[in-house]
C-alpha positions as CSV (number, residue, x, y, z in Angstrom):
1,X,23.4,16.9,7.9
2,X,25.0,13.9,9.1
3,X,27.1,12.0,7.1
4,X,27.8,8.3,7.5
5,X,31.4,7.1,8.2
6,X,33.0,5.6,4.9
7,X,32.7,1.5,5.4
8,X,35.8,0.2,6.7
9,X,37.5,-2.8,5.6
10,X,39.5,-3.7,7.9
11,X,37.9,-4.0,11.2
12,X,39.2,-6.2,14.2
13,X,38.7,-9.7,13.1
14,X,35.4,-11.1,15.3
15,X,34.4,-8.1,16.1
16,X,30.7,-8.8,15.5
17,X,28.0,-6.7,13.3
18,X,25.2,-7.2,11.9
19,X,24.0,-7.1,8.0
20,X,20.3,-6.1,6.8
21,X,19.9,-6.8,3.0
22,X,17.4,-5.6,0.2
23,X,16.0,-7.8,-2.3
24,X,17.4,-7.6,-5.5
25,X,16.9,-5.2,-8.1
26,X,16.6,-2.7,-4.7
27,X,13.5,-0.8,-5.1
28,X,12.7,2.3,-3.0
29,X,10.7,0.4,-0.1
30,X,13.0,-2.3,0.5
31,X,15.7,-0.1,0.6
32,X,14.2,2.6,3.3
33,X,12.8,-0.6,5.1
34,X,16.4,-1.7,5.0
35,X,18.0,1.6,6.2
36,X,14.7,2.1,8.7
37,X,16.3,-1.3,10.4
38,X,19.5,-0.7,10.4
39,X,18.9,2.1,12.3
40,X,17.4,0.5,14.9
41,X,19.9,-2.2,15.1
42,X,22.7,0.1,15.3
43,X,20.7,1.4,18.4
44,X,20.5,-1.8,20.0
45,X,16.4,-1.8,19.4
46,X,15.7,-5.0,18.4
47,X,12.4,-7.0,18.1
48,X,13.4,-10.8,19.2
49,X,14.1,-11.4,22.9
50,X,17.0,-13.2,24.2
51,X,16.4,-13.6,28.0
52,X,20.0,-15.7,28.7
53,X,21.8,-12.7,27.6
54,X,20.2,-9.5,27.9
55,X,23.2,-7.9,28.7
56,X,25.1,-9.5,26.3
57,X,27.3,-7.1,23.6
58,X,26.0,-8.5,21.0
59,X,22.0,-7.6,22.3
60,X,23.2,-3.8,22.5
61,X,24.4,-1.4,19.9
62,X,26.5,-3.0,17.0
63,X,27.4,-2.1,13.3
64,X,24.7,-2.9,11.0
65,X,25.6,-2.6,7.3
66,X,22.9,-2.1,4.4
67,X,23.5,-4.7,1.8
68,X,22.2,-4.5,-1.9
69,X,22.9,-7.7,-3.1
70,X,22.6,-7.6,-6.7
71,X,22.2,-3.2,-7.8
72,X,19.1,-1.4,-7.3
73,X,16.2,-0.3,-9.9
74,X,17.6,3.0,-12.1
75,X,15.6,5.4,-10.4
76,X,16.7,4.1,-7.0
77,X,20.7,4.3,-8.4
78,X,20.0,8.0,-9.6
79,X,18.8,8.8,-5.7
80,X,21.8,6.6,-4.1
81,X,24.2,8.6,-6.5
82,X,23.6,11.5,-4.5
83,X,22.9,10.3,-1.0
84,X,24.7,6.8,-0.5
85,X,27.3,8.5,1.6
86,X,24.5,9.3,3.6
87,X,23.5,5.6,4.7
88,X,25.4,2.5,5.9
89,X,25.8,1.1,2.6
90,X,28.4,-1.2,1.4
91,X,28.8,-3.9,-1.1
92,X,29.0,-7.5,0.7
93,X,32.5,-8.3,-0.4
94,X,33.7,-5.4,1.9
95,X,32.0,-7.0,4.8
96,X,34.2,-8.7,7.5
97,X,35.2,-12.0,6.1
98,X,33.5,-12.4,3.3
99,X,35.6,-11.5,0.7
100,X,36.5,-13.6,-2.1
101,X,39.7,-15.0,-0.8
102,X,38.3,-15.2,2.8
103,X,35.5,-17.3,1.4
104,X,37.7,-19.2,-0.3
105,X,40.0,-19.4,2.2
106,X,36.6,-21.1,4.6
107,X,36.2,-23.3,1.8
108,X,39.3,-24.6,1.7
109,X,39.6,-25.2,5.5
110,X,42.9,-23.3,5.0
111,X,42.1,-21.0,8.2
112,X,42.6,-21.7,11.5
113,X,39.2,-19.6,12.7
114,X,36.2,-19.0,11.5
115,X,36.5,-15.8,9.1
116,X,32.7,-14.8,9.6
117,X,32.6,-15.0,13.1
118,X,31.7,-11.4,13.7
119,X,28.1,-11.5,11.7
120,X,25.4,-11.6,14.6
121,X,22.5,-10.9,12.6
122,X,20.5,-10.8,9.1
123,X,17.7,-9.0,8.4
124,X,15.7,-9.4,4.9
125,X,13.4,-6.6,4.6
126,X,10.2,-7.1,1.5
127,X,11.1,-10.5,0.6
128,X,10.8,-13.7,2.3
129,X,12.6,-16.3,-0.2
130,X,16.0,-17.0,-1.1
131,X,16.4,-16.4,-4.4
132,X,15.5,-12.8,-3.8
133,X,18.2,-12.5,-2.1
134,X,21.3,-13.5,-5.2
135,X,24.7,-13.9,-4.0
136,X,23.9,-12.5,-0.5
137,X,21.7,-16.2,0.2
138,X,26.0,-16.6,1.3
139,X,25.3,-14.9,4.9
140,X,22.7,-16.7,6.0
141,X,24.4,-20.0,7.6
142,X,26.7,-17.7,9.3
143,X,24.4,-15.5,11.5
144,X,25.0,-16.6,14.6
145,X,21.6,-15.2,16.0
146,X,19.8,-15.7,13.2
147,X,18.1,-14.3,10.2
148,X,14.9,-11.5,10.8
149,X,12.2,-11.4,8.1
150,X,10.4,-7.8,7.5
151,X,7.7,-8.2,5.0
152,X,3.9,-7.7,4.2
153,X,3.3,-10.2,1.8
154,X,1.3,-11.8,4.0
155,X,0.3,-14.8,1.3
156,X,4.1,-15.4,0.7
157,X,5.9,-18.5,1.8
158,X,9.6,-18.6,3.4
159,X,12.2,-20.6,2.2
160,X,14.7,-20.0,4.4
161,X,15.3,-22.4,6.9
162,X,17.7,-19.6,9.3
163,X,14.8,-17.7,10.1
164,X,13.9,-17.3,13.5
165,X,12.3,-14.5,13.5
166,X,9.1,-13.4,11.0
167,X,7.6,-10.3,11.2
168,X,4.4,-10.2,8.2
169,X,1.7,-7.5,8.6
170,X,-0.6,-6.3,6.0
171,X,0.5,-3.0,5.0
172,X,0.9,-1.3,2.0
173,X,4.8,-1.0,2.6
174,X,7.7,-2.2,4.5
175,X,9.1,0.7,5.4
176,X,5.5,1.5,7.2
177,X,6.3,-1.5,9.5
178,X,9.9,0.2,10.2
179,X,8.4,3.1,10.1
180,X,6.1,2.3,13.4
181,X,8.9,1.5,15.2
182,X,11.3,4.0,14.4
183,X,8.4,6.1,15.7
184,X,7.5,4.1,19.1
185,X,10.8,4.5,19.8
186,X,11.5,7.8,19.5
187,X,14.5,7.4,17.6
188,X,15.8,10.9,15.9
189,X,15.7,10.8,12.1
190,X,17.8,12.5,9.9
191,X,16.1,14.9,7.0
192,X,17.6,12.1,4.3
193,X,16.7,9.4,6.1
194,X,13.5,10.2,6.9
195,X,13.0,11.1,3.1
196,X,13.7,7.9,2.1
197,X,11.1,6.2,4.3
198,X,8.3,8.5,3.0
199,X,10.2,7.7,-1.0
200,X,9.3,3.9,0.2
201,X,6.1,4.7,1.4
202,X,5.1,6.6,-2.2
203,X,6.6,3.9,-4.1
204,X,4.7,0.8,-2.8
205,X,1.3,2.8,-2.4
206,X,1.7,4.3,-5.2
207,X,1.3,7.5,-3.5
208,X,-1.4,6.4,-1.4
209,X,-3.6,5.2,-4.2
210,X,-2.9,1.2,-4.3
211,X,-5.8,-0.7,-2.9
212,X,-3.7,-2.4,-0.5
213,X,-2.9,0.6,1.3
214,X,-3.8,1.0,4.3
215,X,-4.7,4.3,7.6
216,X,-1.2,3.3,8.6
217,X,0.4,3.9,5.5
218,X,-0.9,7.5,5.0
219,X,0.1,7.6,8.8
220,X,3.3,7.3,9.2
221,X,3.9,9.5,5.6
222,X,2.6,11.9,7.6
223,X,5.1,10.9,10.5
224,X,8.1,10.8,7.5
225,X,7.2,14.2,7.0
226,X,7.0,15.8,10.4
227,X,10.3,14.4,11.0
228,X,11.8,16.3,8.1
229,X,11.5,14.6,5.1
230,X,12.4,16.4,1.7
231,X,8.9,17.3,-0.2
232,X,11.5,18.7,-3.1
233,X,13.4,15.1,-3.4
234,X,9.9,13.5,-3.2
235,X,8.7,15.0,-5.9
236,X,11.8,14.4,-8.1
237,X,12.2,11.0,-7.2
238,X,9.2,9.5,-6.4
239,X,8.0,9.7,-10.3
240,X,9.6,6.6,-11.8
241,X,11.9,8.1,-15.4
242,X,12.3,6.0,-18.0
243,X,16.2,5.1,-19.2
244,X,16.6,5.2,-22.8
245,X,16.8,1.2,-22.7
246,X,13.6,0.9,-21.0
247,X,11.6,3.7,-23.3
248,X,13.0,1.1,-26.0
249,X,11.1,-1.6,-24.4
250,X,7.8,0.4,-23.9
251,X,7.9,1.3,-27.4
252,X,8.7,-2.5,-28.2
253,X,5.9,-3.1,-25.9
254,X,3.4,-1.2,-26.9
255,X,3.7,-1.8,-31.2
256,X,3.8,-5.5,-30.3
257,X,1.3,-6.3,-27.4
258,X,-1.8,-8.7,-28.1
259,X,-4.8,-8.4,-26.1
260,X,-7.3,-10.7,-25.1
261,X,-10.7,-9.6,-23.8
262,X,-12.8,-12.4,-21.4
263,X,-15.9,-11.5,-19.2
264,X,-14.9,-7.6,-19.9
265,X,-11.2,-7.9,-18.4
266,X,-8.8,-7.3,-21.1
267,X,-5.1,-9.3,-21.1
268,X,-2.8,-7.3,-22.8
269,X,0.5,-9.7,-23.2
270,X,3.7,-8.8,-25.4
271,X,7.0,-11.2,-25.8
272,X,10.1,-9.2,-26.3
273,X,14.0,-10.5,-26.6
274,X,16.9,-8.7,-25.6
275,X,20.9,-8.5,-25.6
276,X,20.9,-8.7,-21.9
277,X,19.5,-7.9,-18.3
278,X,17.3,-4.5,-18.5
279,X,16.4,-3.3,-14.9
280,X,13.5,-1.3,-14.0
281,X,11.0,-3.7,-15.9
282,X,8.5,-3.2,-13.6
283,X,7.9,0.8,-14.4
284,X,7.6,-0.2,-17.9
285,X,5.0,-2.6,-17.0
286,X,2.9,-0.3,-15.4
287,X,3.3,2.5,-18.0
288,X,2.0,0.2,-20.8
289,X,-0.6,-0.9,-18.6
290,X,-2.0,2.6,-18.4
291,X,-1.1,3.4,-21.5
292,X,-2.8,0.0,-23.3
293,X,-6.3,0.8,-21.7
294,X,-5.8,-3.0,-20.6
295,X,-6.8,-4.3,-17.7
296,X,-4.1,-7.1,-17.2
297,X,-0.4,-6.7,-18.6
298,X,2.0,-9.3,-19.0
299,X,5.5,-8.1,-20.3
300,X,7.9,-10.7,-20.8
301,X,11.5,-10.6,-21.8
302,X,13.8,-12.9,-23.1
303,X,17.8,-12.9,-22.9
304,X,20.6,-15.3,-22.9
305,X,22.2,-15.4,-19.4
306,X,25.6,-15.9,-20.3
307,X,25.6,-13.2,-23.1
308,X,27.7,-10.5,-22.5
309,X,30.6,-9.0,-24.6
310,X,29.6,-8.7,-28.4
311,X,32.0,-10.5,-30.6
312,X,33.6,-8.4,-33.6
313,X,37.6,-7.6,-33.9
314,X,39.4,-8.8,-37.1
315,X,40.2,-7.3,-40.6
316,X,37.4,-8.9,-42.1
317,X,34.3,-7.0,-42.2
318,X,36.1,-3.8,-40.9
319,X,34.8,-1.7,-43.8
320,X,31.3,-2.7,-43.3
321,X,31.8,-2.3,-39.7
322,X,32.5,1.3,-40.1
323,X,29.1,2.1,-41.7
324,X,27.0,0.0,-38.9
325,X,28.8,1.8,-36.1
326,X,27.5,5.2,-37.7
327,X,23.8,3.2,-37.6
328,X,24.7,2.0,-33.9
329,X,25.0,5.6,-32.9
330,X,20.7,6.2,-33.1
331,X,19.8,3.2,-31.5
332,X,18.7,1.8,-27.9
333,X,19.8,-1.1,-26.5
334,X,18.9,-3.9,-29.0
335,X,15.3,-4.7,-28.5
336,X,12.7,-6.9,-30.6
337,X,9.3,-8.6,-30.8
338,X,9.7,-12.7,-30.8
339,X,6.0,-12.8,-30.9
340,X,4.3,-9.4,-32.3
341,X,0.9,-8.5,-33.3
342,X,-0.7,-9.0,-36.8
343,X,1.3,-8.5,-39.6
344,X,-1.6,-5.8,-41.2
345,X,-1.4,-4.1,-37.7
346,X,2.6,-4.1,-37.5
347,X,2.8,-2.9,-41.1
348,X,0.8,0.4,-39.7
349,X,3.8,0.8,-37.8
350,X,5.7,4.1,-39.9
351,X,8.8,4.0,-41.4
352,X,12.0,5.8,-39.8
353,X,12.0,8.3,-42.9
354,X,8.6,8.2,-44.9
355,X,9.2,7.4,-48.7
356,X,12.3,5.9,-48.6
357,X,10.6,2.4,-47.7
358,X,10.5,0.5,-51.5
359,X,7.7,1.2,-53.6
360,X,6.6,4.7,-51.3
361,X,7.3,7.1,-54.6
362,X,7.3,3.8,-57.0
363,X,4.3,5.8,-59.1
364,X,6.8,8.9,-59.8
365,X,9.2,6.6,-62.0
366,X,9.4,5.9,-65.5
367,X,9.0,2.1,-66.3
368,X,12.2,3.8,-68.7
369,X,14.3,3.6,-65.6
370,X,14.8,0.0,-65.4
371,X,17.0,0.4,-68.6
372,X,20.2,1.6,-66.5
373,X,19.6,-1.7,-64.2
374,X,18.4,-1.7,-60.5
375,X,20.7,0.0,-59.2
376,X,19.9,3.3,-61.4
377,X,16.6,2.4,-60.8
378,X,16.6,2.9,-57.0
379,X,18.8,6.1,-57.0
380,X,16.5,7.5,-59.3
381,X,13.6,6.4,-56.7
382,X,15.5,8.0,-54.2
383,X,16.4,11.1,-56.0
384,X,12.5,11.5,-56.2
385,X,12.0,11.1,-52.8
386,X,15.0,13.3,-51.8
387,X,13.4,15.8,-54.0
388,X,9.8,15.4,-52.5
389,X,11.4,16.2,-49.0
390,X,13.4,19.3,-50.0
391,X,10.6,21.2,-49.7
392,X,13.2,24.6,-50.5
393,X,15.0,23.0,-53.1
394,X,18.2,23.7,-52.0
395,X,19.7,20.6,-52.5
396,X,20.2,19.3,-49.3
397,X,17.9,18.1,-46.6
398,X,17.9,20.3,-43.5
399,X,17.0,19.2,-39.9
400,X,13.6,21.4,-39.9
401,X,12.6,19.0,-43.1
402,X,13.5,15.9,-41.8
403,X,11.5,16.6,-38.8
404,X,8.4,17.3,-40.9
405,X,9.0,14.2,-42.6
406,X,8.9,12.2,-39.3
407,X,6.3,14.4,-37.8
408,X,4.3,13.6,-41.5
409,X,5.0,9.9,-40.5
410,X,3.3,10.1,-36.8
411,X,6.9,9.0,-35.7
412,X,7.7,10.0,-32.3
413,X,11.4,10.5,-31.7
414,X,13.3,12.3,-28.5
415,X,15.2,15.2,-29.4
416,X,18.5,13.6,-28.1
417,X,17.9,10.6,-30.6
418,X,16.7,12.7,-33.8
419,X,20.2,14.9,-33.1
420,X,21.9,11.2,-33.1
421,X,19.8,10.0,-36.4
422,X,21.0,13.1,-38.1
423,X,24.6,12.4,-36.9
424,X,24.7,9.1,-38.9
425,X,23.5,10.3,-41.8
426,X,25.5,13.3,-41.8
427,X,29.0,11.6,-42.4
428,X,31.2,15.5,-43.5
429,X,29.2,16.9,-40.1
430,X,28.2,19.9,-42.2
431,X,24.7,20.4,-40.6
432,X,22.7,19.1,-43.8
433,X,21.9,16.2,-45.8
434,X,23.1,15.8,-49.1
435,X,21.6,13.4,-51.4
436,X,24.8,11.0,-52.2
437,X,24.3,10.7,-48.2
438,X,20.8,10.3,-48.3
439,X,22.0,7.4,-50.8
440,X,24.7,5.6,-48.5
441,X,22.3,5.9,-45.3
442,X,19.4,3.9,-47.3
443,X,22.2,1.5,-48.4
444,X,23.6,0.7,-45.0
445,X,20.2,0.5,-43.9
446,X,19.2,-1.9,-46.9
447,X,22.3,-4.4,-45.6
448,X,21.1,-4.6,-42.3
449,X,18.1,-5.6,-43.0
450,X,19.3,-8.7,-45.3
451,X,22.0,-9.0,-42.8
452,X,19.2,-9.1,-39.7
453,X,17.2,-11.6,-42.2
454,X,20.2,-14.6,-42.6
455,X,20.6,-13.8,-39.2
456,X,17.1,-14.8,-38.0
457,X,17.4,-17.6,-40.6
458,X,20.6,-19.0,-39.2
459,X,19.6,-18.7,-35.4
460,X,16.5,-20.9,-36.5
461,X,18.6,-23.6,-38.0
462,X,21.1,-24.0,-34.7
463,X,20.2,-25.7,-31.5
464,X,18.7,-23.5,-28.9
465,X,20.7,-21.6,-26.2
466,X,19.3,-21.5,-22.6
467,X,17.7,-18.5,-22.0
468,X,16.3,-16.5,-19.2
469,X,12.8,-15.3,-19.3
470,X,11.7,-12.4,-17.3
471,X,8.1,-11.5,-16.5
472,X,6.9,-9.0,-15.0
473,X,2.3,-8.6,-14.6
474,X,0.6,-5.7,-13.5
475,X,-3.3,-5.3,-13.0
476,X,-5.5,-2.4,-12.6
477,X,-7.4,-1.8,-9.7
478,X,-11.2,-2.8,-10.4
479,X,-13.8,-5.4,-9.2
480,X,-13.6,-7.4,-12.5
481,X,-10.2,-8.6,-11.3
482,X,-10.9,-8.6,-7.5
483,X,-10.2,-12.5,-8.1
484,X,-6.8,-11.7,-10.3
485,X,-4.0,-12.7,-8.0
486,X,-0.8,-12.9,-10.1
487,X,1.2,-13.8,-6.9
488,X,-0.3,-17.2,-7.0
489,X,0.0,-17.1,-10.5
490,X,3.9,-16.9,-10.5
491,X,4.7,-19.4,-7.5
492,X,5.2,-21.9,-10.6
493,X,8.6,-20.5,-11.3
494,X,9.4,-19.0,-7.5
495,X,8.0,-15.7,-8.6
496,X,6.1,-13.6,-5.8
497,X,5.0,-10.2,-5.1
498,X,1.2,-8.9,-4.9
499,X,-2.0,-10.0,-6.0
500,X,-1.7,-7.0,-8.6
501,X,2.0,-6.5,-9.4
502,X,4.0,-9.5,-9.3
503,X,6.9,-10.7,-11.0
504,X,9.3,-14.1,-11.7
505,X,11.9,-15.5,-13.5
506,X,12.0,-18.7,-16.0
507,X,14.8,-20.5,-17.0
508,X,14.1,-21.9,-20.6
509,X,16.1,-24.5,-22.3
510,X,15.4,-22.8,-25.9
511,X,14.6,-19.2,-26.5
512,X,11.5,-21.0,-28.2
513,X,9.8,-22.2,-25.8
514,X,9.2,-18.8,-24.3
515,X,5.5,-18.4,-26.0
516,X,4.4,-21.6,-25.0
517,X,5.0,-20.4,-21.2
518,X,3.4,-17.1,-21.5
519,X,0.2,-18.8,-23.5
520,X,0.2,-21.3,-20.6
521,X,0.1,-17.9,-17.6
522,X,-2.8,-16.0,-19.4
523,X,-4.5,-19.6,-20.1
524,X,-4.0,-20.4,-16.2
525,X,-5.0,-16.6,-15.5
526,X,-8.4,-17.2,-17.5
527,X,-9.3,-20.4,-16.0
528,X,-8.5,-19.6,-12.3
529,X,-9.6,-16.2,-12.0
530,X,-11.9,-14.8,-14.9
531,X,-14.1,-17.7,-15.1
532,X,-15.0,-16.4,-11.2
533,X,-16.5,-13.7,-12.0
534,X,-19.8,-12.8,-10.5
535,X,-22.9,-12.7,-12.7
536,X,-25.8,-10.3,-12.6
537,X,-28.0,-13.5,-11.0
538,X,-25.5,-13.6,-7.7
539,X,-26.1,-10.0,-6.6
540,X,-29.9,-9.0,-8.6
541,X,-32.5,-8.0,-6.2
542,X,-34.7,-10.7,-6.9
543,X,-37.9,-11.5,-6.5
544,X,-38.4,-7.6,-7.9
545,X,-42.1,-5.5,-8.3
546,X,-43.3,-4.5,-10.9
547,X,-45.9,-2.9,-13.1
548,X,-48.6,-3.5,-15.0
549,X,-49.3,-1.4,-18.4
550,X,-52.9,-0.5,-17.4
551,X,-51.7,0.9,-14.1
552,X,-52.5,5.0,-13.7
553,X,-50.0,7.8,-12.3
554,X,-51.8,7.1,-9.0
555,X,-51.7,3.6,-9.0
556,X,-48.1,3.5,-9.8
557,X,-46.8,6.7,-7.1
558,X,-49.1,4.1,-4.3
559,X,-46.4,1.8,-5.4
560,X,-43.4,4.0,-5.2
561,X,-44.7,5.2,-2.1
562,X,-45.8,1.7,-0.5
563,X,-42.5,-0.4,-1.5
564,X,-40.3,1.9,-1.4
565,X,-38.9,1.7,-4.8
566,X,-37.8,4.4,-7.2
567,X,-37.9,2.6,-10.4
568,X,-40.6,-0.4,-11.7
569,X,-40.2,-2.7,-14.6
570,X,-43.3,-2.7,-16.7
571,X,-44.5,-5.9,-17.7
572,X,-47.5,-8.0,-19.6
573,X,-49.8,-10.6,-18.9
574,X,-46.8,-13.2,-19.8
575,X,-43.6,-11.1,-17.6
576,X,-42.0,-9.9,-20.3
577,X,-40.4,-6.6,-20.0
578,X,-42.3,-3.7,-22.3
579,X,-41.1,-0.6,-20.5
580,X,-39.4,0.8,-17.3
581,X,-41.0,4.0,-15.5
582,X,-39.2,5.5,-12.8
583,X,-39.9,8.9,-10.3
584,X,-38.9,11.1,-13.4
585,X,-42.0,9.6,-15.4
586,X,-44.3,9.5,-12.7
587,X,-43.5,13.1,-11.6
588,X,-43.8,14.5,-15.2
589,X,-47.0,12.0,-15.6
590,X,-48.6,13.8,-12.3
591,X,-48.3,17.7,-13.3
592,X,-49.6,16.5,-16.6
593,X,-52.5,14.9,-14.4
594,X,-52.8,18.1,-12.4
595,X,-52.7,20.3,-15.7
596,X,-55.8,18.6,-17.2
597,X,-57.8,18.9,-13.5
598,X,-56.6,22.8,-13.7
599,X,-58.2,22.8,-17.1
600,X,-61.3,20.7,-16.3
601,X,-61.8,22.8,-13.5
602,X,-61.9,26.2,-15.5
603,X,-64.2,24.6,-18.0
604,X,-66.8,23.9,-15.1
605,X,-66.0,27.6,-13.7
606,X,-66.6,28.8,-17.0
607,X,-69.7,26.7,-17.9
608,X,-71.5,27.6,-14.8
609,X,-70.7,31.5,-15.2
610,X,-72.2,31.0,-18.8
611,X,-75.3,29.0,-18.0
612,X,-74.5,26.0,-20.0
613,X,-74.1,22.6,-19.7
614,X,-71.1,21.0,-17.3
615,X,-68.5,19.2,-19.5
616,X,-68.9,15.1,-19.2
617,X,-66.7,13.6,-16.4
618,X,-64.5,11.7,-18.1
619,X,-61.5,10.0,-16.6
620,X,-58.3,12.1,-16.8
621,X,-55.8,9.7,-15.5
622,X,-53.7,8.0,-18.0
623,X,-52.2,4.1,-18.1
624,X,-48.8,3.7,-17.6
625,X,-48.2,2.5,-21.0
626,X,-48.8,6.0,-23.0
627,X,-46.2,7.3,-20.5
628,X,-43.4,4.9,-19.8
629,X,-40.2,4.6,-21.5
630,X,-40.1,1.8,-24.0
631,X,-36.9,1.7,-24.6
632,X,-35.3,-0.4,-21.8
633,X,-31.8,-1.5,-21.7
634,X,-32.2,-5.3,-20.3
635,X,-29.3,-7.1,-18.9
636,X,-29.8,-10.8,-18.8
637,X,-28.7,-12.9,-16.0
638,X,-25.0,-14.5,-17.2
639,X,-23.5,-10.9,-17.7
640,X,-20.6,-10.0,-15.7
641,X,-21.1,-7.0,-13.5
642,X,-18.4,-5.2,-15.4
643,X,-20.6,-5.6,-18.3
644,X,-23.3,-4.4,-16.4
645,X,-21.6,-1.3,-15.4
646,X,-20.9,-0.7,-18.7
647,X,-24.2,-0.5,-19.6
648,X,-24.6,2.2,-16.8
649,X,-21.7,4.0,-18.3
650,X,-23.4,4.0,-22.0
651,X,-26.9,4.4,-21.3
652,X,-26.6,6.9,-18.2
653,X,-29.2,5.0,-16.0
654,X,-29.7,4.0,-12.9
655,X,-31.1,0.7,-12.6
656,X,-31.4,-2.1,-15.3
657,X,-34.2,-4.7,-15.7
658,X,-32.5,-8.3,-15.6
659,X,-34.4,-10.9,-18.0
660,X,-33.7,-14.7,-18.1
661,X,-31.0,-15.8,-20.9
662,X,-32.7,-15.6,-24.5
663,X,-35.8,-14.0,-23.5
664,X,-37.5,-10.6,-21.7
665,X,-38.7,-12.9,-19.2
666,X,-37.8,-10.3,-15.7
667,X,-36.0,-11.9,-13.3
668,X,-34.4,-9.1,-11.0
669,X,-33.8,-5.9,-11.0
670,X,-29.6,-4.0,-10.6
671,X,-29.6,-0.7,-9.2
672,X,-26.2,1.7,-9.1
673,X,-26.8,1.0,-5.7
674,X,-26.4,-3.0,-6.2
675,X,-22.9,-2.0,-7.6
676,X,-21.6,0.3,-5.0
677,X,-22.2,-2.5,-2.0
678,X,-20.5,-5.3,-4.9
679,X,-17.5,-3.1,-5.1
680,X,-17.2,-2.7,-0.9
681,X,-15.8,0.5,-1.2
682,X,-18.2,1.8,1.9
683,X,-18.8,-0.3,5.0
684,X,-21.7,1.5,5.7
685,X,-23.4,-0.4,2.5
686,X,-23.8,-3.5,4.2
687,X,-22.8,-6.5,1.9
688,X,-24.5,-10.2,1.2
689,X,-23.3,-12.8,-1.6
690,X,-26.5,-12.9,-2.8
691,X,-29.5,-10.6,-3.5
692,X,-27.4,-8.2,-1.2
693,X,-29.8,-5.2,-1.6
694,X,-33.0,-5.6,0.5
695,X,-35.5,-7.7,-1.2
696,X,-39.2,-7.2,-1.2
697,X,-39.5,-10.1,1.3
698,X,-36.9,-8.4,3.6
699,X,-38.9,-5.2,3.2
700,X,-41.9,-6.9,4.5
701,X,-42.4,-5.6,8.0
702,X,-42.1,-2.2,6.9
703,X,-44.4,-3.0,4.6
704,X,-47.4,-4.2,6.4
705,X,-46.7,-1.5,8.7
706,X,-47.0,1.1,6.0
707,X,-50.4,-0.6,5.1
708,X,-52.0,-0.3,8.4
709,X,-50.5,3.0,9.0
710,X,-52.7,3.9,5.4
711,X,-55.7,4.3,6.9
712,X,-54.7,7.2,8.6
713,X,-53.7,8.8,5.1
714,X,-55.1,11.9,3.5
715,X,-56.8,11.8,0.4
716,X,-56.3,15.1,-1.8
717,X,-59.5,14.0,-3.9
């Protein structure tokens, strides 16, 4: 495998080169497309055309570097830890003319020449806005031949005036666009380059399952595999993994999220506070969406942008600091809920050690314990708890006993965190917990709770500090959320992305503003997207044929054949639905009729043979009211499509009569095929805005033809 030469810092001053930038916190798609575009430019393969200077050196092969302006997603970092040397990646400060000292000289006009004169082109992939570049936006004004934007967000608007070449296509991944150009130019790819392109396509298409995926994405993924992409590397890196910090955020999100259901769409929101920026929240939000059974999930995390170093030090509080350090070992990054669930729901969350919570074993302690004071009472209560979980009566709590205690409380903890928890309690390191260690741990926990309470009260009284609020949104695929567009919703904060996956960053004067901001987004989402849900009355079949309760099997079957229907509602004289008849009921009724006819025939034959009087000739057919479905699920015309689909799922029927709101007056019919048309899964099922299933009126010509041909039918009497 060919290794890229290490980036050189001391290139000849003014030597031409190009730069391709990813967006901040790079994911696989932006990294892959940046590497692919850099490959094209390094070979002199450009999309823009310069008629005057086609033979100029700057229009030929040039060194092209990939810059990640502000880090990468944790999974991308893990991939780069092994592969970075295979790609032309370098820091922005190592670019000729863009070190801190060179930028400072240029700003102070102390340099006789332009230290940035070597930069020819800047490429920006998977983004169109300046704030997505972070610190790399300083490159834009110095690009002599302009800025090229390559993106697949067709609805996004750019705020980069330096851009002179836009390449925007409606595909699932920018990597697909770059791969297509590489294939068209017959560029030879290394295995690592083909692998990163495949990972880019996997990342932004959800391994080809997102509804934004196109046939071109699948084709280019196949091409990357043909070029030698490592399936083993893809299998390892394509599925995002959660770091300890991300797991902490996910746990807090699932414990504290709130839900609102409007028109069959469930919106889940959670607002958290963290000590600092946490990368990779998009993966956390996607997992939270799947685990919460919601349709829309909005995750907001607030942190102080300037918060970096932690306070502390000094002699004061040094003694308490030692015990608190023990507790910190078992903690992930500090994440707390700003707006949690209802207190009653929060109380159902299991405690770290069942029985340690106050009052959990209070009924086991005799009131005489109070004679020794509160401390003695607490120790006796803890002794009862300790004895309860010391199942082998050894006088110690072993690891397995603590593990069983956690499992009995339904508390899920990783093996690593479990070991950290034991280490924080087991101060002498003998691998088991003595009673005094148990008491000390409980005391530390109680002190921590008190300090947290005091600190919370102080923070409420102190003036607010500016905060940064990161908002990540994800939406499940489905017709009921078709109108939800998070990209448009987040644009008020200069955010963006895809309609069903977007993010934004809001600057707040005070952390207390965050809840109002999140609630405002939910209100706007409901007002602009969910109120536009299609109602049954918008797509039902209407007018609809119906049957009368006095009709017989033969008459009902005749209606089925003549009008090409599979089910009919049965209505009374007031047009109110009293039942439903389908092919299933008709077939069963016909079988009963045939049995009656055969029985009548046998009776006649026997009477003739015995010379007796023939049986009375009574009609054998029966009215539909005697064998129709009487318990019928009805749908009001005001129901949403999602609500009707739920009815079909719960009742396992393929057709539902539609009635006027608050009545049983028949106004239409909706079937599985109608819903399939509305989903627009298949182009062969033609779609109309209203009544898209062919109504009786639309089928009138074929109905008239059948009437004319009826006289040629052979009746089987």
